[in-house]
N, C-alpha and C positions, 0 to 999 in steps of 0.2 A: 732846135739843136741839133747838130750833127747832120748826118745824112750824106748822100742819099741812102734810105734804106731799102732793103729788098729782101725777097724770100728766097725759096728753093730756086735753083740748086746752089746758090752763093749767097748765104744768109749774112745779112748787116742789119741788126735790129737796134732799136733805141736803147741807149743805157738808161734812159728814165723808166723803163718797164719794172726795175727792181724798186724804185719809189713809189710807182703806181700799185704795185701789189702790196707793199707795206701800208700805204695809205688806205687800201681796201681791207687790210687784215687778213691777206692771203698768204699762207706760209709758202716759203720756197727755198730751194737749195740748189747748189750747182753752179752758180754765178755769184759773185760777191763783190761788195763795194770796198771793202778793207780787208787785210791779212786776219785781222782780229775776227771779222765776220766768218772768214772761211774756216776758222777753227772751232766755230761754235757749232755744235751739233742741231739740227732742226727737228724738234720733237713737237708733235701737236696732239691734242685731246680729240678723240674721235668717239663720242658718246661714252665716256668713262674709260676708253682704252688709249693709252699711250702708244703713239706710232712714229716711228723714226723714219724720216725721209733721207733717201741718198739718191743722188742724180749725177749723171756725167754725159758727156759727150765722146764720140770716138775719134773726133778730129775737128780742127777748125779751118775755116776756107782761107783764112787770112795768113796762115802759119802760126807759129807759137804766139800765145797772148803776151802783152807787154809785160804782165806780172804773172808768174806762174800760179800764184794763189788766186787768181780773179776768176777762173773758171776750172772746174773738175774735168780732166780728160781721162778716160779710161782706155789703157793700151790693149786694144783687142788684139789677139784673143787672151792676153794675159790680164785678167780682172783682178789681180790680187790687190791692187790699190782700192778697188770698190769694196772688196771683203774686209779690208782694213778699216775702212769709212763705216761700213756696217756694223762691225765690233764696237768702233768707237761710239756711234750711236745708241747701241744696244746698252753699252755699259753706262752711257748717260742717262738713259731712259730708266734703268734698273736701278741706278745708283748703288748706295753701300747699305741695303737693308737686310735684316734677317731673313734667311730663305723662306720662312713661313710668312713673311709680309710682302714677298716679291710678287708683282704681277704676272700674270700668264705670259711664258715665254722668256722668263728670267729664272735662271737657276745658279 
């Protein structure tokens, strides 16, 4: 499918990677198949600790993505979008629980 694929300095990777990660049960974030996927926070359980994942790139080699939701891009040095994403993931991980039942890091 697609191609040719290449690495640094002008990346072009297989869109099949998301499917391979899903099939292997590996959590991922930062690139998405659908807009709905881009709105869903990625939260994993790491030994009983809920960890929210946030990832972005600072630029795309081929110019803007076809769909703005398909890849998270952080406008360096303005990382306010990343901070907003982190707050959204934290809120999803903490949920609406009484303060006495919140996991560490939630208040």
